[in-house]
N, C-alpha and C positions, 0 to 999 in steps of 0.2 A: 768730859767732854760736851755739852750742850750743844743740842742738836733741835733743828727747825724743815721739818718735814713741808711739802709745799709741793700741792697736787690738786687735778679738779677730781679725780674723783676716789670718794669717796673707803672704791673697796680698793684703792693702788697703798693709800693712806694707812690704809689697816693692814695690810698685807707687808711694809716696808715695818709698820710700828713693828709688828708679829715678830719678823723676820731680828730687829734690832734690839729685840728686848731679848731674843732666846740665844743670840752667835759673839753679844756686842755687848755685852751689859757692865761697861767705862763709860756709854750714852744717857746723857739723858734723855729726852724730848723734852721741848720744856715749851713748846709747843707744834701747831700744828693747822695744815692752812688749805680752805678749798678757795677760797675768794683770794686771787694772785693782789687786788687792790690792799684788801682788805692785807695785806704779808708785808709790805712795799714801807705802812704808817704803824705797824708795831716791828717790827725785825730790830730797828734803832735802839728801839726798849726794852726788845729781850737781849741783844752783843751775843747771840750764835755762835761758838764756836764753826761749825757748820750749816749746810744747807743743803735739803736734797732737793731741788727742782726738779720737777716734770718741765716740762720746754712744749709740749704743746696746749698750750692751757688756749679758753675764750676769751676777749675781753685784755690779756697783754700775759702774749706768750714767756717763757720764762727768761729768753734776753734781752728783752724788754723790762724785766723785774731787775735784772742784775744791772741797766742802766739808768732806772729813778733812782738805786741803791748807790752811784760812785760818790769819793766814796766810800770803800769798806774795805770790811781788815777781817773777813770769812772767809773759809777754803768755804769752793763751793763740788758739789755731784750733782749733778743732771743726769737726770733719771728722763726715758720714754720706750715709748712699746714698738717707734719706730729705729729701725736704722740706715732710715735714706740720709741723717744728719751726716756729717766727716765724721765719725771717732778717731780717725788719730790726730787730729783737731783738737780736739778738746783731753787728752795723754799730752797736757802739759801742763809743769808747777802742779797750778794751782788750780787744777782744774780737772777731772775723776768726767768718769761714766760710764751708766748702765741700763744697759737694756732690760724692758719687761721681756716677760716676769722672768724676775733678778736673782741669781743665782747666790748661795747663801755665801761662797766663796768667797761671790767676786764682793761682795761686799762685804769680804770679814779685808779685805783685800784694798777696798780703797777706804774703808774706812783704820786701818795702818797708817796705809798717806797722810791720811790726815793728819791722825797725832805723831808723823816722825816731821810733817814739817810747822804747826805746834811748837816744836821742842827746837825749832832751827828755822827761826825768823827769816831768813835768810835766804829759803829754798823760796818764800814768797814771791810767788810771779806780780809784778807791778799789776796796776788792774788795768791798764793802759795797755796790756801788750795782752790779756784777756780779751777784752772788750775790740781788740781787733781779731786776735781767732774765733771770738762766739761773728762776729761781720762778712771773714770769713766763708769759714762756712753758712751764713744764711747766702751768702752770694755762687755758693758750689753747685755749678748747673747738672751734674751725673746724678745719675739710678742706679744702684748694685743691683745685676741682674744673679739670682744665683743657678750656677747648672753644675750638672755630676766632675764636675772638669775642678769648679770652683767659681772667683764671683768675676762678672764682670762687670766691669765699671763701661759703663759706655754714657753719653752726653746727652741731651735731654732732646741737640738738636735732629739724634739724627734717627728715632727713636718715630717710626708711624704712627703703629697700634699697637694693644695688646688687644688676646683674643683668650678670653675663655676657652681652655679644652678639659672636659671632666675635675679632676683635681690637681690641674696642673694647668697655664697659663701660657700661649705662643705672643710673643715677644717676633712685630717684621722692622726690620728695615728699612732708611731708606735708598740705601746698596745693593734690596733685595735678596739681603741674607734671612733665614727667621729663627728664633734660640726659646727652646722652649725646659721652662722651669718650672718648679713643684713649687714658687710661691705663685700666691690665690691671686685673683684678680682683683677684690676688695680687699687685699693690700698694699698696692700697688695702691687702689682711688686715693688712698688715707696721705699717703705720701709729699706724691703727682699734684693733687689740684691746686698748687698755688706758681706750678711751673709749665703753666700753658698746655693741660693735658684738660682732661672731660669727658668723664661716664653717660653717652650717647647712646648705650643701651645695657642691660640685663649683659653680655659677654662681652661687650667692648667697649674698652676707653683708647681715644683717640687722640693724637696729638693736634692741635686746633692748627698747626705753626703749616700744615703739610692738607688744609682739606685744598681740593681744586672748584666743587662746588658747591650745593646746595640746589636738590633738585624735588619740588615742591607735589609731583602727583604721586603715587602707588603708597602713599601714606607721609611724607618724606623721606629723604635717603640721602647724606654725605658721599661726595667722590670725594676718593685720596688718590695724592700725587701720582700710584703708581699702579690707577684706574681699579680699585683694589673698590664698589661701594657699598655703605655700610647703613642700614635703616636704622630712623630716629626713632624708639621710642617714645609714644606716645606720653606718660609719664613728663620725661625729658626733654619734649621736642622744645619747652615756654623759652624754662631756664635756657636752651641751647640754646635760643630765637636771639633772648637776651644777652647772653654773651658773648657770641658774635653780629649784638650789633643790630638785631632787622629785628 
């Protein structure tokens, strides 16, 4: 089985190479790419059976890479450090999903799934269907919030702001409710930057939809829809004003 790994982080490639070589000796890694645009040029020549594809990459993300390669006849295993994407949406025939740090057993399962599909071409999902799943997943407007009881999936418009609280995060909602989660504020920041949220302070990520006003006095602060005042940190103020068009 010929494989290609595409990831903008070198240590991500090296770790996956190590896991594949140690646990999946029938997989031959024919190439690795840090630059997705270079990968687009080389993949048609290399003709891989499977691509291990990072989702979050600068310049061209994993979804855009696939859209630049249609039609194709290789399998795809997505890899990412963030679980904000719709995992269930990727669990369809020709698409699998690995959350970093990658677990050995999950990797083995993904490779076995690819091998099975290679032997049964009827299991191949048409590229139009794969991209439909991808496009739908990109449009999903929910955020996952781990709690002691499980995971809450909330629409982004229902969240007012996130507040750091030591090793926890407090999530405030438009209906006045509040949740505690063990997921750190920084972990949320990476996954929701494109969903209308902004880290206005080391301790706060706010939903830009629910700002009532910005007050210049006292160094600058915003008033949220529920009346909460949140300071805009000095080093984030210029970026905040650009985002808000001020």
